[in-house]
C-alpha positions in Angstrom: 25.6 -2.4 216.9 26.3 1.4 216.8 29.2 2.6 218.9 30.3 6.0 220.3 33.9 7.0 220.6 34.9 10.1 222.5 38.4 11.6 222.1 40.3 14.8 222.8 41.5 16.7 219.8 42.2 20.2 218.4 40.0 22.1 215.9 41.2 24.2 212.9 42.1 27.1 215.3 44.1 24.8 217.5 41.6 24.9 220.4 41.2 21.9 222.6 37.9 20.2 221.8 36.1 16.9 222.5 35.1 14.8 219.5 32.1 12.5 219.7 32.3 10.0 216.9 29.5 7.6 215.9 30.2 4.4 214.0 28.9 4.1 210.4 26.1 1.8 211.4 24.6 4.6 213.5 23.4 6.1 210.2 19.8 5.3 209.3 17.0 6.7 207.0 13.8 8.2 208.3 10.3 7.7 206.6 11.1 10.5 204.2 14.3 9.0 203.0 16.5 11.5 204.8 19.6 10.1 206.5 20.3 10.8 210.2 22.6 9.6 212.9 21.6 8.3 216.4 22.2 5.7 219.0 20.2 4.3 221.9 21.7 4.3 225.3 20.8 2.5 228.5 20.9 4.6 231.7 24.2 3.0 232.7 25.7 3.8 229.2 24.4 7.3 229.4 26.0 7.9 232.8 29.3 6.4 231.6 29.3 8.7 228.5 28.5 11.7 230.6 31.3 10.9 233.1 33.8 10.6 230.2 32.8 13.8 228.6 32.9 15.6 231.9 36.3 14.2 232.6 37.6 15.5 229.3 36.0 18.9 230.0 37.8 19.2 233.3 41.1 18.3 231.6 40.6 21.1 229.1 39.3 23.6 231.7 42.3 23.0 233.9 44.7 23.3 230.9 45.9 19.7 231.4 47.7 17.8 228.8 46.3 14.5 227.6 47.3 11.8 230.1 47.3 14.2 233.1 43.7 13.8 234.1 41.4 15.4 236.6 38.9 12.6 237.2 35.1 13.1 237.6 35.8 11.8 241.1 36.1 14.8 243.5 39.4 15.3 245.3 37.8 16.5 248.6 35.7 13.2 248.8 38.4 10.5 248.4 37.9 7.1 249.9 41.2 5.5 248.7 44.6 6.9 247.7 47.5 5.0 246.1 51.1 6.2 245.9 53.8 4.6 243.7 57.2 4.8 245.3 60.7 3.7 244.0 62.7 4.8 247.1 63.8 8.0 245.5 63.4 11.6 246.7 60.6 12.1 244.2 59.0 9.0 245.6 59.3 10.4 249.1 57.6 13.6 248.1 54.9 11.6 246.3 54.2 9.7 249.6 54.0 12.9 251.6 51.5 14.4 249.1 49.4 11.2 249.1 49.4 11.0 252.9 48.2 14.6 253.2 45.3 13.8 250.8 44.4 10.7 252.7 44.6 12.5 256.1 42.3 15.3 254.9 39.8 12.9 253.4 39.9 10.2 256.0 40.9 7.9 253.2 42.9 4.7 253.2 46.4 4.8 251.7 48.1 2.1 249.7 51.8 2.3 248.9 52.9 0.4 245.8 56.7 0.1 245.9 59.0 -0.7 243.0 62.6 -1.9 243.6 65.3 -2.5 241.1 65.1 0.7 239.1 68.2 1.7 237.2 69.4 5.0 238.8 68.3 8.1 236.9 65.9 6.2 234.7 62.5 4.5 234.9 63.9 1.3 233.5 64.5 -2.0 235.3 68.1 -2.7 236.3 69.9 -5.8 235.2 72.0 -5.9 238.3 70.9 -8.3 241.1 72.6 -6.0 243.7 70.3 -3.1 242.7 67.3 -5.3 243.6 68.7 -6.4 246.9 69.7 -3.0 248.3 66.7 -1.1 246.9 64.3 -3.6 248.4 65.9 -3.3 251.8 66.0 0.5 251.6 62.4 0.7 250.5 61.2 -1.8 253.1 62.8 0.4 255.8 61.1 3.5 254.4 57.8 1.7 254.4 58.2 0.8 258.1 58.7 4.5 258.9 55.8 5.5 256.7 53.5 3.1 258.5 54.3 4.8 261.8 53.8 8.3 260.3 50.5 7.3 258.8 49.3 5.7 262.0 50.2 8.9 263.9 48.1 10.9 261.4 45.2 8.5 261.8 45.5 7.0 258.3 45.2 3.2 257.7 48.1 2.3 255.4 48.8 -0.9 253.4 51.9 -1.6 251.2 53.1 -4.0 248.6 56.5 -4.2 246.8 57.2 -5.3 243.2 60.5 -5.9 241.4 61.1 -3.6 238.5 61.6 -6.5 236.1 58.0 -7.6 236.6 56.0 -4.5 235.4 53.0 -6.5 234.2 52.4 -7.8 237.8 52.4 -4.2 239.1 50.1 -2.9 236.3 47.7 -5.7 236.7 47.5 -5.1 240.5 46.8 -1.4 239.9 44.1 -2.4 237.4 42.3 -4.6 240.1 42.7 -2.1 242.9 39.9 0.4 243.8 41.2 4.0 244.3 40.1 7.6 243.7 43.6 9.1 243.5 47.0 7.8 242.5 50.1 9.9 243.1 53.1 9.0 240.9 56.6 10.4 240.9 57.4 12.1 237.6 60.4 9.7 237.0 58.1 6.7 237.0 55.4 7.9 234.6 57.0 5.9 231.8 57.7 2.8 233.9 56.5 -0.4 232.3 57.1 -2.4 229.2 57.0 -1.3 225.6 53.3 -2.1 225.3 52.0 -0.6 228.6 53.4 2.4 230.5 52.3 3.4 234.0 50.4 6.7 233.5 48.8 5.9 230.1 47.6 2.6 231.5 46.0 4.2 234.6 44.4 6.9 232.4 43.0 4.5 229.9 41.8 1.8 232.3 40.6 3.8 235.4 38.4 6.7 236.2 40.7 8.1 238.9 42.6 11.3 239.6 46.2 11.2 238.7 48.7 13.4 240.5 52.2 13.5 238.9 54.8 14.6 241.5 57.9 16.6 240.3 
Protein backbone atom coordinates (compact mmCIF):
# COMPACT_ATOMS: atom_id res chain seq x y z
CA UNK A 1 0.00 0.00 0.00
CA UNK A 2 1.51 3.40 -0.95
CA UNK A 3 2.74 5.53 1.95
CA UNK A 4 3.46 9.23 2.45
CA UNK A 5 6.29 10.43 4.68
CA UNK A 6 6.63 14.11 5.59
CA UNK A 7 9.87 15.42 7.10
CA UNK A 8 11.63 18.71 7.68
CA UNK A 9 14.87 19.21 5.81
CA UNK A 10 17.09 21.81 4.14
CA UNK A 11 17.52 22.41 0.42
CA UNK A 12 20.75 23.10 -1.48
CA UNK A 13 20.69 26.76 -0.34
CA UNK A 14 20.21 25.66 3.31
CA UNK A 15 16.64 26.93 3.50
CA UNK A 16 14.19 25.10 5.75
CA UNK A 17 11.82 23.06 3.60
CA UNK A 18 9.22 20.31 3.96
CA UNK A 19 9.78 17.09 2.05
CA UNK A 20 6.81 14.95 1.02
CA UNK A 21 8.11 11.49 0.08
CA UNK A 22 6.03 8.78 -1.59
CA UNK A 23 6.92 5.12 -1.26
CA UNK A 24 8.08 3.25 -4.36
CA UNK A 25 4.76 1.43 -4.78
CA UNK A 26 3.10 4.83 -5.39
CA UNK A 27 4.59 4.77 -8.91
CA UNK A 28 2.25 3.47 -11.59
CA UNK A 29 1.93 3.61 -15.39
CA UNK A 30 -0.89 5.33 -17.27
CA UNK A 31 -2.58 4.07 -20.45
CA UNK A 32 0.17 5.64 -22.58
CA UNK A 33 2.91 3.87 -20.67
CA UNK A 34 4.09 7.01 -18.88
CA UNK A 35 5.03 6.62 -15.19
CA UNK A 36 3.44 8.87 -12.58
CA UNK A 37 3.17 8.97 -8.79
CA UNK A 38 0.02 9.26 -6.72
CA UNK A 39 -1.83 8.07 -3.65
CA UNK A 40 -5.46 7.90 -2.65
CA UNK A 41 -6.43 9.42 0.72
CA UNK A 42 -9.54 9.14 2.81
CA UNK A 43 -10.89 12.37 4.26
CA UNK A 44 -9.38 11.49 7.65
CA UNK A 45 -5.98 10.76 6.10
CA UNK A 46 -6.13 14.01 4.12
CA UNK A 47 -6.88 16.03 7.26
CA UNK A 48 -4.06 14.31 9.13
CA UNK A 49 -1.59 15.07 6.34
CA UNK A 50 -2.78 18.68 6.15
CA UNK A 51 -2.35 19.14 9.91
CA UNK A 52 1.18 17.73 9.80
CA UNK A 53 2.19 19.94 6.88
CA UNK A 54 0.66 23.00 8.54
CA UNK A 55 2.47 22.15 11.79
CA UNK A 56 5.81 21.98 9.98
CA UNK A 57 5.03 25.25 8.18
CA UNK A 58 4.40 26.97 11.52
CA UNK A 59 7.70 25.67 12.87
CA UNK A 60 9.54 27.12 9.89
CA UNK A 61 7.63 30.42 9.89
CA UNK A 62 8.36 30.87 13.59
CA UNK A 63 12.03 29.98 13.04
CA UNK A 64 11.78 27.09 15.46
CA UNK A 65 14.25 24.27 15.58
CA UNK A 66 13.07 20.74 14.99
CA UNK A 67 11.58 19.43 18.20
CA UNK A 68 10.33 22.85 19.41
CA UNK A 69 6.94 22.75 17.82
CA UNK A 70 4.06 25.12 17.41
CA UNK A 71 1.16 22.72 17.04
CA UNK A 72 -1.78 23.17 14.72
CA UNK A 73 -3.75 23.57 17.94
CA UNK A 74 -4.23 27.28 18.62
CA UNK A 75 -2.80 28.63 21.87
CA UNK A 76 -5.71 31.01 22.55
CA UNK A 77 -8.15 28.08 22.48
CA UNK A 78 -6.63 25.60 24.91
CA UNK A 79 -8.73 23.07 26.79
CA UNK A 80 -5.99 21.32 28.73
CA UNK A 81 -2.49 22.32 29.83
CA UNK A 82 0.21 20.04 31.28
CA UNK A 83 3.32 21.19 33.13
CA UNK A 84 6.29 19.00 34.04
CA UNK A 85 7.95 19.97 37.33
CA UNK A 86 11.02 18.62 39.14
CA UNK A 87 10.95 20.93 42.16
CA UNK A 88 13.57 23.27 40.68
CA UNK A 89 13.38 27.02 40.02
CA UNK A 90 12.95 26.26 36.32
CA UNK A 91 10.09 23.95 37.25
CA UNK A 92 8.50 26.73 39.31
CA UNK A 93 8.72 29.14 36.37
CA UNK A 94 7.23 26.49 34.09
CA UNK A 95 4.30 26.10 36.46
CA UNK A 96 3.63 29.84 36.56
CA UNK A 97 3.64 29.99 32.75
CA UNK A 98 1.33 26.97 32.50
CA UNK A 99 -1.03 28.43 35.10
CA UNK A 100 -1.23 31.71 33.20
CA UNK A 101 -2.10 29.89 29.97
CA UNK A 102 -4.74 27.82 31.78
CA UNK A 103 -6.22 30.89 33.48
CA UNK A 104 -6.51 32.86 30.25
CA UNK A 105 -8.02 29.95 28.33
CA UNK A 106 -10.25 28.56 31.13
CA UNK A 107 -8.36 25.30 30.65
CA UNK A 108 -7.65 22.53 33.11
CA UNK A 109 -4.10 22.19 34.43
CA UNK A 110 -2.27 18.93 35.12
CA UNK A 111 1.02 18.97 36.98
CA UNK A 112 3.29 16.00 36.33
CA UNK A 113 6.02 15.95 38.97
CA UNK A 114 9.35 14.12 38.84
CA UNK A 115 11.30 13.48 42.04
CA UNK A 116 14.73 11.93 42.45
CA UNK A 117 16.59 13.98 39.83
CA UNK A 118 20.35 14.29 40.32
CA UNK A 119 21.02 17.97 41.00
CA UNK A 120 22.23 19.87 37.94
CA UNK A 121 21.28 17.11 35.50
CA UNK A 122 18.20 15.53 33.97
CA UNK A 123 19.31 12.09 35.11
CA UNK A 124 17.84 9.92 37.85
CA UNK A 125 19.71 9.92 41.15
CA UNK A 126 21.03 6.70 42.67
CA UNK A 127 20.60 8.00 46.23
CA UNK A 128 17.41 6.99 48.12
CA UNK A 129 17.75 10.19 50.17
CA UNK A 130 17.30 12.31 47.04
CA UNK A 131 14.01 10.59 46.31
CA UNK A 132 12.72 11.04 49.84
CA UNK A 133 13.44 14.72 50.32
CA UNK A 134 12.57 15.72 46.74
CA UNK A 135 9.21 13.96 46.94
CA UNK A 136 8.43 15.74 50.20
CA UNK A 137 9.52 19.11 48.79
CA UNK A 138 7.57 18.67 45.57
CA UNK A 139 4.47 17.52 47.45
CA UNK A 140 4.51 20.69 49.57
CA UNK A 141 4.90 22.81 46.44
CA UNK A 142 1.94 21.06 44.85
CA UNK A 143 -0.22 21.86 47.87
CA UNK A 144 0.57 25.57 47.48
CA UNK A 145 0.05 25.38 43.71
CA UNK A 146 -3.42 23.86 44.17
CA UNK A 147 -4.37 26.81 46.37
CA UNK A 148 -2.96 29.29 43.85
CA UNK A 149 -4.77 27.62 40.95
CA UNK A 150 -8.03 27.55 42.88
CA UNK A 151 -7.71 31.27 43.61
CA UNK A 152 -7.29 31.85 39.86
CA UNK A 153 -10.33 29.73 39.04
CA UNK A 154 -8.28 26.92 37.47
CA UNK A 155 -9.05 23.25 38.13
CA UNK A 156 -5.74 21.51 38.80
CA UNK A 157 -4.72 17.85 39.07
CA UNK A 158 -1.32 16.43 39.94
CA UNK A 159 0.63 13.19 39.85
CA UNK A 160 4.19 12.42 40.90
CA UNK A 161 6.66 9.95 39.40
CA UNK A 162 10.07 8.76 40.61
CA UNK A 163 12.88 9.67 38.24
CA UNK A 164 14.03 6.07 38.00
CA UNK A 165 10.74 5.10 36.29
CA UNK A 166 10.82 7.28 33.14
CA UNK A 167 8.75 4.85 31.08
CA UNK A 168 5.80 5.19 33.46
CA UNK A 169 5.87 8.97 33.10
CA UNK A 170 6.25 8.91 29.29
CA UNK A 171 3.44 6.36 28.91
CA UNK A 172 1.17 8.50 31.09
CA UNK A 173 1.86 11.58 28.97
CA UNK A 174 1.14 9.56 25.85
CA UNK A 175 -2.31 8.60 27.20
CA UNK A 176 -3.20 12.08 28.46
CA UNK A 177 -5.18 14.57 26.38
CA UNK A 178 -3.65 18.06 26.29
CA UNK A 179 -3.19 21.00 23.95
CA UNK A 180 -0.07 22.49 25.53
CA UNK A 181 2.77 21.05 27.59
CA UNK A 182 5.25 23.29 29.42
CA UNK A 183 8.62 21.69 30.18
CA UNK A 184 11.61 23.11 32.07
CA UNK A 185 14.64 23.27 29.79
CA UNK A 186 16.60 21.08 32.21
CA UNK A 187 14.14 18.22 31.70
CA UNK A 188 13.96 18.19 27.91
CA UNK A 189 16.35 15.23 27.79
CA UNK A 190 14.79 13.37 30.71
CA UNK A 191 14.08 9.72 29.97
CA UNK A 192 15.98 6.62 29.02
CA UNK A 193 18.36 6.12 26.13
CA UNK A 194 15.54 5.07 23.81
CA UNK A 195 13.02 7.79 24.62
CA UNK A 196 13.57 11.36 25.78
CA UNK A 197 10.84 13.68 27.01
CA UNK A 198 10.61 16.37 24.31
CA UNK A 199 11.28 14.12 21.28
CA UNK A 200 8.67 11.67 22.58
CA UNK A 201 6.02 14.37 22.95
CA UNK A 202 6.85 15.84 19.54
CA UNK A 203 6.72 12.50 17.75
CA UNK A 204 3.64 11.08 19.46
CA UNK A 205 1.39 14.07 20.08
CA UNK A 206 -0.12 16.95 18.16
CA UNK A 207 0.39 19.43 20.98
CA UNK A 208 2.11 22.74 21.56
CA UNK A 209 5.42 22.43 23.42
CA UNK A 210 6.73 25.34 25.50
CA UNK A 211 10.29 24.92 26.80
CA UNK A 212 10.89 27.14 29.81
CA UNK A 213 14.42 28.53 30.38
